[in-house]
Each structure stands twice: as structure tokens, then as C-alpha cells.
N, C-alpha and C positions, 0 to 999 in steps of 0.2 A: 317229408314227402308222404309218409304213411297217413298223417292227419289229413292231408289234401285228398288222398285217395278215399279216405273214409268219409270226408265231407261230400265229395261227388257221389260216392256210393249211396249215401243217405238221401241226397237230392234225387237220385235216380229211383230210389224206393218210392218217393212221393210221386214221381212220374208214372211208375207202373201201377201204383194204387189208383191214381186218377184214371189212367187209361183202361184199367180193368173195369172200373165203374162205367166208363163210357162204352165198353165193349158189350154191355148188356148180356152178361153171362157168356162171353166169347162167341156171340152171334154176329158181331160186326167185325169184318176182316181187318180194317185199318187199325182201330184201337186194339184189337187182339194182337196184331203184329207189333205195335208199339209196346204193349205189355211184355211180350216175350223178349224183345230186344233189350228193353230197359231192365228187366229182371236179370238177364244174363250179364249185362254190363255191370249192374249193381253188385251182383254176387262176385264177379271177377275182381272188381275193385276192392270189395271187402276182403277177399282172399289175399290180395296184394298188401292191404293194410295190416292184415293179421301176421304177415311175415315178421313184423317188428313190434306190433302192439299186443298187449295181453288179450287173450280171448274175451274175458269178461268185459273189459273196457271197450274193445272194438265192437262187440256185438251189442252192448248196451247203448253206445252212442249211435250206432247205425239204426237200430230200431227206434231209438228216441227221436232222431231226425225224421225218420219216416212217420212216426206217430204224430208228432207235433206238426210236421209239414202237411200231412194229410188232413189234420184238423183245420189248419189255416186255409188250405185249398177248399175244403168242404164248406167252410163258412163263407169265404170270399167269392168263390166261383160257383158253388152249387147251392148257395143260399140255405145251408144248414143252420140250425139254431145256435146262437151264441148266448150261452147261459153262464152265470157265475160259476156253477159247479164244473162246467167243461173247461172254463178258463183256469180255474184252480187246478184241475187235473193236469192240464198242459203245463202249467207253471211248475208243478211238482215233478213232472218228467224232465223239464229243463233243469231244475235244481239238481236232480239226480245225475244228469249228464255232466253238469259242471263239477259236481262233487267227484264223480268218477274220473274226470279228466285231471282234476287237481290231485287225486290220489295216485295217479300214474306217474 
């Protein structure tokens, strides 16, 4: 169950990162509200996951899902640059997350 909480928490991190971008510096009420709700839900689920997962593993996987997810959304939705260096960086984050999971 903890890994499920962690996965959803990471996906919500992507949601709040995207909605924060859409809020234009918290000047747009709708995206700002989505940001705050998604942040609180993400942190709450992370806290639940940390009841049974090690701190380092949970936090690293949570931020990794958020980082890679935000990268993918940036490229696919916002038209951000897709370069070899950025893909390699995302792949290294994924490799770190898999290694951390296997070490747990």
C-alpha cells in the first residue's frame, strides 16, 4: 500500500508543478487552487508512505517521479525542448529511482 501512496503522491507532484506554471505566479485563481490542493494531497500521501518506507527511498522516489513527470509534461504539453542531454538526465533519475527501490 505504501508504494501505491507514493506513486500517487509523485503524480500529484507533477500536477501541482504544472498547475503552478499555469497559475502565472499565483495570479490565476483556478490554477492556484489546484496547486495548493495537489500539494497538500501529495504531501499527505507522502507522509502515509513514509510510515513504512525508509525516508531516503520515499523522498527520492517522490521527487524523482515529480522531476521526470514534470519534464515529460513540459515537453509534451508545453512544447519545451527535447534534447539528448535532457533525456539522459531524466534517464539517470529513473535509474536512480529503480536502484533505490531495489535496495529497499
